[in-house]
C-alpha positions, 0 to 999 in steps of 0.5 A, spaced: 487 482 467 490 487 472 496 482 476 500 485 483 505 482 486 508 485 492 515 485 495 519 489 501 516 487 507 519 484 513 520 484 521 523 491 523 523 494 530 518 499 533 521 507 530 524 503 524 523 504 516 521 499 511 519 500 503 514 495 500 513 496 492 508 493 487 509 491 481 503 491 476 502 488 470 497 486 465 493 493 465 494 500 463 498 502 470 497 509 469 490 508 468 489 506 475 489 510 482 493 505 486 492 503 494 494 500 500 491 496 504 492 492 510 490 486 515 492 485 522 491 478 525 484 477 526 482 483 524 478 486 517 482 489 511 483 496 513 484 502 508 492 506 508 493 510 502 491 511 495 495 515 490 491 518 483 493 515 477 497 521 476 500 521 482 498 528 484 493 526 489 494 522 495 490 520 501 492 517 507 488 514 513 489 518 519 493 513 523 499 513 518 499 521 515 506 524 516 509 517 517 507 513 510 508 515 504 505 513 497 508 515 491 509 510 483 513 511 478 508 509 471 515 508 466 516 502 472 508 501 472 510 500 480 507 503 486 511 504 493 509 505 500 515 508 504 513 507 512 517 511 517 516 511 524 513 504 524 509 501 530 508 495 533 500 496 531 503 497 524 504 489 524 499 486 519 499 483 511 500 489 506 495 488 500 497 492 493 490 494 490 488 498 484 482 501 483 479 504 476 476 510 481 480 514 487 476 511 492 478 511 500 474 505 502 477 498 502 470 496 497 473 501 492 479 496 489 478 491 484 484 488 484 489 485 488 495 482 491 498 476 495 500 480 500 506 481 504 507 481 511 510 487 515 512 485 523 513 491 528 517 489 534 517 492 540 
């Protein structure tokens, strides 16, 4: 069973940066596409970004494209989300998730971490 543990969340001012990490264990990391999903207070979970198993393909939700970068290190079983130019509307709990395919919908991800809070102050 795949286990995912996120870290790196916190409080940052608008315009600042954060780097989230997700350590994965219990599965063949390099066989999964990996993604990030976020959930703002009172809202449903929204897709943020996905990266293919090799790291050769990425896809971003429109509002984060150009500001966020997803990457992975298959030797370390870790996926990252570099978030720059953060906005108050980026405030949410960010979840790391694994997908045996290469989905861009929340429903495509089958294994989830516990989430890490990102708060962007104005």
